[in-house]
C-alpha positions in Angstrom: -25.0 8.6 6.0 -24.1 7.6 2.5 -26.5 7.1 -0.4 -26.4 3.3 -0.1 -27.9 3.2 3.4 -30.5 5.8 2.5 -31.8 3.6 -0.4 -31.9 0.5 1.9 -33.7 2.3 4.7 -36.1 3.9 2.2 -37.1 0.5 0.7 -37.2 -1.2 4.1 -39.7 1.5 5.3 -41.8 1.0 2.3 -42.0 -2.7 2.9 -42.7 -2.2 6.6 -45.5 0.2 5.7 -47.1 -2.3 3.3 -46.7 -5.0 5.9 -48.5 -3.0 8.5 -51.2 -2.1 6.0 -51.7 -5.8 5.2 -51.9 -6.7 8.9 -54.5 -4.1 9.4 -56.8 -5.5 6.8 -55.2 -5.4 3.4 -55.1 -8.4 1.1 -52.1 -10.7 0.8 -52.1 -10.4 -3.0 -51.9 -6.6 -2.8 -49.0 -6.9 -0.3 -47.1 -9.4 -2.4 -47.8 -7.4 -5.6 -46.3 -4.3 -4.0 -43.4 -5.8 -2.0 -41.9 -8.3 -4.6 -40.8 -5.5 -7.0 -39.2 -3.7 -4.1 -37.3 -6.7 -3.0 -36.2 -7.3 -6.6 -35.1 -3.7 -6.8 -33.1 -4.1 -3.6 -31.4 -7.2 -5.0 -30.5 -5.5 -8.3 -29.2 -2.5 -6.3 -26.9 -4.7 -4.3 -25.6 -6.4 -7.4 -24.9 -3.2 -9.2 -23.2 -1.5 -6.2 -21.1 -4.7 -5.7 -19.9 -4.6 -9.3 -19.2 -0.9 -9.1 -17.1 -1.5 -6.0 -15.1 -4.2 -7.7 -14.6 -2.0 -10.8 -13.3 0.8 -8.5 -10.8 -1.5 -6.9 -9.6 -2.7 -10.3 -9.2 0.9 -11.4 -7.2 1.8 -8.3 -5.0 -1.2 -8.8 -4.5 -0.2 -12.5 -3.5 3.3 -11.5 -1.0 1.9 -8.9 0.6 -0.3 -11.5 0.8 2.2 -14.3 1.2 5.5 -12.4 3.5 4.7 -9.5 4.6 7.6 -7.3 8.2 8.5 -6.8 9.3 8.9 -3.2 12.0 10.9 -1.6 13.7 9.4 1.6 15.9 11.6 3.7 16.2 9.3 6.7 19.1 6.8 6.9 17.2 4.1 8.7 14.3 4.3 6.4 16.6 4.2 3.4 18.5 1.2 4.6 15.2 -0.6 5.3 13.9 0.3 1.8 17.0 -1.0 0.1 16.9 -4.3 2.0 13.2 -4.7 1.2 13.9 -3.9 -2.5 16.6 -6.6 -2.6 14.4 -9.2 -0.8 11.6 -8.8 -3.3 13.9 -8.9 -6.4 13.1 -11.9 -8.6 15.1 -11.6 -11.8 18.0 -9.2 -11.4 19.9 -6.9 -9.1 22.0 -4.2 -10.6 24.1 -1.6 -8.8 26.9 0.9 -9.3 29.2 2.4 -6.7 31.8 1.3 -4.2 30.7 2.8 -0.9 28.3 0.1 0.3 29.1 -1.3 3.7 25.7 -1.8 5.4 25.8 -5.4 6.6 22.1 -6.2 6.4 21.9 -4.8 2.8 24.9 -6.7 1.5 23.8 -9.9 3.4 20.4 -9.7 1.7 22.2 -9.6 -1.7 24.4 -12.5 -0.8 21.4 -14.6 0.2 19.6 -13.8 -3.0 22.6 -14.6 -5.3 23.7 -17.7 -3.5 20.2 -19.3 -3.1 18.4 -18.0 -6.2 20.7 -19.1 -9.1 18.3 -17.8 -11.8 18.7 -14.3 -10.4 21.5 -12.2 -12.1 23.6 -9.8 -10.0 25.5 -7.0 -11.8 27.8 -4.7 -10.0 30.1 -2.0 -11.3 32.6 -0.8 -8.7 33.2 2.9 -9.2 36.2 4.9 -7.9 39.6 3.9 -6.4 38.6 2.3 -3.1 36.1 0.1 -1.3 35.6 -0.7 2.4 36.2 -4.1 3.9 32.6 -5.2 4.2 32.1 -4.7 0.5 35.4 -6.5 -0.1 34.2 -9.6 1.8 30.8 -9.4 0.0 32.4 -9.4 -3.5 34.9 -12.0 -2.7 32.2 -14.3 -1.5 30.3 -13.9 -4.8 33.2 -13.6 -7.2 33.0 -17.2 -8.5 29.2 -17.4 -8.7 28.1 -17.8 -12.3 25.1 -15.5 -11.7 27.3 -12.7 -10.4 28.9 -10.2 -12.8 31.4 -7.8 -11.3 33.6 -5.2 -12.9 35.6 -2.2 -11.8 35.4 1.2 -13.4 38.0 3.7 -12.1 35.8 6.8 -12.6 33.2 7.7 -10.1 31.0 10.0 -12.2 27.8 7.9 -12.3 26.9 7.8 -8.6 25.2 5.0 -6.6 22.3 3.3 -8.4 20.3 0.3 -7.4 18.0 -1.3 -10.0 15.8 -4.4 -9.5 12.8 -5.9 -11.3 10.3 -3.2 -10.3 12.1 -0.1 -9.0 15.1 2.1 -9.1 16.8 3.7 -6.0 19.0 6.7 -6.8 21.2 7.7 -3.9 21.5 11.5 -3.9 24.2 13.9 -2.5 23.2 15.2 0.9 24.3 18.6 2.2 24.3 17.2 5.8 27.6 15.4 6.5 26.9 11.7 7.3 23.3 11.8 6.2 21.9 9.9 3.3 18.9 10.5 0.9 17.5 8.8 -2.1 14.8 8.9 -4.7 12.7 5.8 -5.1 11.2 5.3 -8.6 8.9 2.3 -9.1 8.2 3.1 -12.7 8.6 0.2 -15.2 9.9 2.4 -18.0 12.4 4.1 -15.7 13.5 0.7 -14.5 14.1 -0.5 -18.0 16.0 2.7 -18.8 18.3 2.4 -15.8 18.8 -1.3 -16.4 20.1 -0.5 -19.9 22.2 2.3 -18.5 23.9 0.0 -15.9 24.6 -2.6 -18.5 26.2 0.1 -20.7 28.4 1.2 -17.8 29.3 -2.4 -17.1 30.3 -2.8 -20.8 32.5 0.2 -20.6 34.2 -1.0 -17.5 37.2 -2.9 -18.9 38.8 -4.0 -15.6 38.0 -7.5 -14.5 37.7 -8.0 -10.8 40.0 -10.6 -9.1 41.0 -11.4 -5.5 44.1 -9.2 -6.0 41.9 -6.3 -7.4 39.8 -6.5 -4.2 42.8 -6.5 -1.9 44.2 -3.5 -3.8 40.9 -1.5 -3.7 40.1 -2.3 0.0 41.0 0.6 2.2 41.6 -1.6 5.3 43.5 -4.3 3.4 45.7 -1.8 1.7 46.5 -0.1 5.0 47.6 -3.5 6.4 49.8 -4.2 3.4 51.4 -0.8 3.6 52.1 -1.1 7.4 54.0 -4.4 7.0 
């Protein structure tokens, strides 16, 4: 039993004792004189504990907002779900580097955001010398959107990064073939640092992306052109 209930039961027993004493011959004035301070004390106790509980909740919320915990995900399904959830809750910007994305739900979530939320800015830097067809279709669909900024950087040294308003997802090398893992960082300062980093990489990427560029980079499209 916690301390709160012990206080309530203690005061209730004292009131009950005085009530019995009054019924057995005590005066009403004596009963009132003794009980009223106890009731007042009980009311004050409830008010104080209520405020303490509210303060505790506010403190916990403050800690969650200012001291967020990094998370490591080493499960492909959980990682895909986390990336889709991150995109759906983005409000101001989506920034990403890399050229290996081909998950349909993830890319569709970005498309829906960019096409329907015109005040959201989408920045993508394609890294490396090839992409897959699903990413090709995705980029081609968004190429003419004013809120989509797409460039190609031939080097692949920065890895795959996803940055949104409130968190960063860093895709990590995985020793298991075919497996995927990532670090989720919901720290506002880290988000700002990586936002600036992606913009810097975007500025260094001198190659503008056109329909012809996408056809050349796309593995499947390039294979078709070479076979004809």
